[in-house]
C-alpha positions as CSV (number, residue, x, y, z in Angstrom):
1,M,4.9,0.9,19.3
2,E,8.2,1.0,18.2
3,Q,9.2,2.3,14.7
4,L,9.9,-0.3,12.1
5,T,12.9,0.1,10.0
6,I,13.9,-1.1,6.8
7,S,17.8,-0.8,5.8
8,H,19.4,-1.3,2.4
9,I,17.0,-4.4,1.5
10,S,18.0,-6.3,-1.6
11,K,16.4,-9.9,-2.8
12,K,17.7,-11.5,-6.0
13,Y,16.7,-15.4,-7.1
14,G,20.0,-16.4,-9.0
15,R,20.5,-13.2,-11.7
16,Q,16.7,-12.1,-11.5
17,K,16.9,-9.1,-9.4
18,I,13.6,-8.1,-7.4
19,L,14.6,-5.7,-5.0
20,E,17.6,-3.3,-4.9
21,D,19.3,-1.6,-1.9
22,L,15.6,-0.3,-0.5
23,S,15.4,1.7,2.8
24,C,12.4,3.5,4.7
25,Q,10.8,3.6,7.9
26,L,7.2,3.1,9.0
27,A,6.0,4.5,11.6
28,P,3.6,3.4,14.4
29,G,-0.5,4.1,14.2
30,K,-0.4,5.1,10.4
31,I,-2.3,3.7,7.3
32,Y,0.0,3.2,4.1
33,G,-0.5,2.5,1.0
34,L,2.4,0.5,-0.8
35,L,1.6,0.4,-4.5
36,G,3.7,-1.1,-7.7
37,R,3.0,-2.3,-10.9
38,N,2.9,-6.1,-11.5
39,G,6.0,-8.0,-10.5
40,A,7.5,-4.9,-8.8
41,G,8.2,-6.8,-5.7
42,K,5.5,-5.6,-3.5
43,S,4.9,-9.2,-1.9
44,T,8.7,-9.9,-1.7
45,L,9.0,-6.8,0.6
46,L,6.0,-7.7,2.6
47,N,7.4,-11.3,2.9
48,I,11.2,-9.8,4.1
49,I,9.1,-7.9,6.5
50,T,7.2,-10.7,8.2
51,G,10.6,-13.0,8.2
52,R,9.0,-15.4,5.4
53,I,11.8,-14.8,3.3
54,F,15.2,-13.6,4.2
55,P,16.7,-10.7,1.9
56,T,19.8,-11.2,0.0
57,A,21.5,-8.1,1.8
58,G,20.2,-5.4,4.1
59,M,18.0,-5.8,7.3
60,V,14.8,-5.0,9.1
61,S,14.5,-3.9,12.4
62,L,12.0,-2.8,14.9
63,G,13.3,-0.3,17.5
64,K,16.6,-1.5,18.5
65,L,15.7,-5.3,17.6
66,G,16.5,-7.2,14.2
67,T,13.8,-9.1,13.0
68,N,16.4,-12.0,11.5
69,D,16.9,-13.2,14.6
70,Q,13.9,-11.8,17.1
71,D,11.2,-13.9,17.3
72,Q,9.4,-11.7,19.7
73,V,9.6,-8.9,17.3
74,L,8.2,-10.9,14.3
75,G,5.2,-11.7,16.8
76,Q,4.2,-8.0,16.6
77,F,3.7,-8.6,12.6
78,Y,1.0,-10.0,10.7
79,L,0.6,-11.0,7.0
80,M,-2.5,-11.7,5.0
81,S,-1.4,-12.8,1.7
82,E,-3.1,-14.3,-1.6
83,S,-1.2,-17.7,-0.6
84,N,-3.1,-19.9,1.7
85,L,-1.1,-21.4,4.0
86,Y,-3.7,-22.9,6.1
87,P,-4.3,-26.9,5.8
88,K,-7.2,-27.8,3.1
89,R,-9.9,-28.6,5.9
90,T,-9.4,-25.3,8.2
91,T,-12.6,-24.3,9.5
92,I,-12.9,-20.2,9.7
93,Q,-13.1,-20.9,13.7
94,R,-9.8,-22.6,13.3
95,M,-8.2,-19.7,11.7
96,F,-9.6,-17.5,14.8
97,D,-8.0,-20.2,17.1
98,L,-4.7,-20.1,15.3
99,A,-4.6,-16.2,15.5
100,D,-5.3,-16.2,19.1
101,G,-3.0,-18.9,19.9
102,S,0.2,-17.2,17.7
103,Y,-0.9,-13.8,19.0
104,G,-2.9,-13.8,22.3
105,N,-6.0,-11.7,23.0
106,F,-8.1,-12.2,19.4
107,D,-11.1,-10.0,18.9
108,Y,-13.7,-13.0,18.8
109,Q,-16.8,-11.0,19.3
110,N,-16.0,-8.7,16.6
111,A,-15.0,-11.4,14.6
112,E,-18.1,-13.0,14.7
113,R,-20.1,-9.9,13.9
114,L,-17.9,-9.4,10.7
115,L,-18.7,-12.7,9.6
116,K,-22.3,-12.2,9.7
117,A,-21.7,-9.1,7.8
118,F,-19.6,-10.9,5.2
119,G,-22.3,-13.6,5.2
120,I,-19.6,-16.2,6.2
121,S,-20.3,-19.1,8.6
122,A,-17.2,-19.7,11.3
123,K,-17.8,-23.8,10.5
124,T,-17.1,-23.2,6.9
125,Q,-13.8,-24.7,5.8
126,L,-12.0,-22.1,3.8
127,S,-11.2,-24.2,1.1
128,K,-15.0,-24.0,0.2
129,L,-15.3,-20.4,-0.2
130,S,-15.4,-18.4,-3.4
131,T,-12.0,-16.4,-4.2
132,G,-13.7,-13.2,-2.5
133,L,-15.4,-14.8,0.4
134,Q,-11.7,-16.4,0.9
135,T,-10.7,-13.2,1.0
136,A,-13.4,-11.7,3.1
137,A,-12.4,-14.2,5.9
138,K,-8.5,-13.7,6.0
139,L,-9.7,-9.8,6.2
140,V,-11.8,-10.8,9.1
141,V,-8.6,-12.5,11.0
142,A,-6.3,-9.3,10.0
143,L,-8.9,-7.0,11.5
144,N,-9.1,-8.7,14.4
145,V,-5.4,-10.4,15.5
146,N,-3.4,-8.7,18.3
147,A,-0.6,-7.3,16.2
148,N,0.9,-3.6,16.0
149,Y,1.9,-4.4,12.3
150,V,-0.9,-5.6,9.8
151,F,0.3,-6.2,6.3
152,L,-2.4,-6.3,3.8
153,D,-1.4,-7.9,0.5
154,E,-4.1,-7.1,-2.0
155,P,-6.4,-7.3,0.7
156,T,-9.3,-6.8,-1.9
157,L,-8.9,-10.0,-4.4
158,G,-12.3,-11.2,-5.8
159,L,-14.1,-8.8,-3.5
160,D,-17.4,-7.4,-4.8
161,A,-17.8,-3.5,-4.5
162,N,-20.3,-3.9,-1.3
163,H,-17.9,-6.1,0.1
164,R,-14.7,-3.7,-0.4
165,E,-16.8,-0.7,1.0
166,L,-17.7,-2.9,4.0
167,F,-13.8,-3.8,4.4
168,Y,-12.5,0.0,3.9
169,K,-15.6,0.9,6.4
170,E,-14.2,-1.8,8.9
171,L,-10.3,-1.0,8.3
172,V,-11.1,2.8,9.1
173,K,-13.3,1.7,12.4
174,S,-10.7,-0.9,13.5
175,Y,-8.2,1.9,13.0
176,Q,-9.6,4.3,15.1
177,E,-10.6,1.9,17.9
178,K,-7.2,0.7,17.9
179,P,-4.5,2.9,16.6
180,R,-1.4,0.6,14.6
181,T,0.1,0.5,11.6
182,F,-1.7,-1.0,8.3
183,V,0.0,-1.5,5.1
184,L,-2.1,-2.3,2.0
185,S,-0.4,-3.5,-1.0
186,T,-3.0,-3.2,-3.9
187,H,-3.9,-2.2,-7.5
188,L,-7.1,-0.3,-6.4
189,I,-5.3,3.2,-5.9
190,D,-8.6,5.0,-6.4
191,E,-10.4,3.5,-3.8
192,I,-7.5,4.0,-1.2
193,Q,-6.7,7.3,-1.8
194,Q,-8.7,8.8,0.9
195,L,-8.0,6.0,3.2
196,V,-4.1,6.0,3.4
197,E,-2.1,8.6,4.7
198,Y,1.4,7.6,3.4
199,V,2.4,5.7,0.0
200,L,5.8,3.8,-0.6
201,I,5.6,3.3,-4.7
202,L,7.8,0.7,-6.0
203,A,9.3,0.9,-9.6
204,D,12.6,-0.6,-11.2
205,H,13.5,-2.6,-7.9
206,Q,13.6,0.3,-5.9
207,L,11.4,2.9,-4.0
208,I,10.7,5.7,-6.1
209,A,8.6,7.4,-3.6
210,D,8.2,7.7,0.1
211,A,5.8,10.6,1.0
212,D,2.8,12.2,2.6
213,V,-0.2,11.4,0.3
214,E,-1.4,15.0,0.9
215,E,1.9,16.5,0.4
216,M,2.4,14.4,-3.0
217,L,-0.9,15.8,-4.4
218,D,0.0,19.4,-3.3
219,R,2.9,18.8,-5.7
220,A,0.5,17.1,-8.7
221,H,-0.6,19.8,-11.1
222,T,-2.0,20.1,-14.5
223,V,-1.0,23.0,-16.6
224,T,-3.4,23.7,-19.7
225,G,-3.5,26.1,-22.5
226,P,-2.0,27.3,-25.7
227,E,1.3,25.2,-26.2
228,K,3.8,27.8,-26.5
229,L,2.4,29.4,-22.9
230,V,2.5,26.0,-21.1
231,D,5.9,25.5,-22.2
232,Q,7.1,29.0,-21.1
233,Y,5.1,28.4,-17.5
234,V,6.4,24.6,-16.7
235,A,10.1,25.7,-17.7
236,G,12.4,24.3,-15.4
237,L,10.1,22.4,-13.5
238,R,9.5,18.3,-13.4
239,V,7.1,17.5,-16.1
240,L,6.1,13.7,-15.8
241,S,3.9,14.0,-19.2
242,T,2.1,16.1,-21.5
243,D,-1.1,15.8,-23.5
244,Q,-1.9,17.8,-27.1
245,L,-5.5,18.5,-28.6
246,G,-5.1,20.8,-31.4
247,T,-2.9,23.9,-29.8
248,V,-4.4,22.9,-26.5
249,K,-1.7,21.4,-24.5
250,T,-1.7,19.6,-20.8
251,A,1.5,19.4,-18.9
252,Y,1.7,17.1,-16.2
253,V,4.0,18.9,-13.4
254,Y,5.3,17.0,-10.4
255,D,6.8,20.1,-8.4
256,Q,6.1,22.9,-6.1
257,L,4.7,25.8,-7.6
258,D,6.3,29.1,-6.3
259,D,4.2,32.6,-5.7
260,Q,6.4,34.2,-8.1
261,R,5.7,32.0,-11.0
262,V,3.3,33.9,-13.0
263,I,0.4,32.2,-14.4
264,P,-0.7,33.6,-18.1
265,D,-4.4,34.6,-18.7
266,Q,-5.0,31.9,-21.2
267,V,-3.3,29.3,-19.1
268,K,-5.0,27.2,-16.4
269,L,-4.0,25.3,-13.2
270,G,-5.3,21.9,-11.6
271,H,-4.8,19.1,-9.7
272,Y,-4.7,15.2,-10.9
273,D,-5.5,12.2,-8.6
274,L,-3.0,9.5,-7.0
275,Q,-4.0,6.9,-9.7
276,K,-2.7,9.5,-12.5
277,L,0.5,10.2,-10.5
278,F,1.5,6.8,-9.8
279,I,0.8,6.0,-13.7
280,E,3.0,8.9,-14.7
281,L,5.7,7.9,-12.3
282,T,5.8,4.4,-13.0
283,N,6.1,4.5,-16.7
284,G,9.5,6.3,-16.0
285,G,7.9,9.9,-16.7
286,S,10.4,12.7,-15.3
287,K,12.0,15.4,-17.3
288,N,12.5,19.2,-16.8
289,E,11.2,21.5,-19.5
């Protein structure tokens, strides 16, 4: 598997700016979370990567080959999205056959097992299913298609808690049995925190974070105590926001704490999760106290 490189991608529709000078790399055999608020450009980015739309500027490449003019490269990418690109009367079985025809070596046996787990018949037309079961059917295809890079745009749309849990379990199983790159674009950050290895965060048309999840969370600290002592401790650190309850202050720090920084007796350190970090970063919070 080759590394996927996104170089200086920009996208505009008329005067409307969607993405601006976005660059990153996706490594083979990793699970990524693509995060951003509504309208941040997540779906646009996935559509550019998979060749469904063209960028205004920049390029996408796989190894030494650019996807703009290399059909064989695009054949290594699979995008599952909210958009229903199948003809109205397409059955689930036909979806399997189309995936097999396009990518080869579709895993029919595992796909049929998953259909039973979701309670779906292969003879059913996709358009006759509920939103949640349509999502489930498209996930079955995505988890069994023979592609090295699988992009999942809102993969839990309409799924109930039981089916979301089933999807997460099957995603891990599929990844372990056949390592390849998965990119999940989702709003359910708390549910995928333990699943993804890296996160890409979009805000203000740009990529504001591209990092290992554990490394990011190692920098996410809460500092709680008397206001004056908290202010003294966080001086010079990147503080995303603060909360105040009476004389007790909590600072949400996103920075590396060195061992030489003395912790006052009345001050307590803690950590916050990926969802809170995402909220703080995309709310524009960032200041040095």
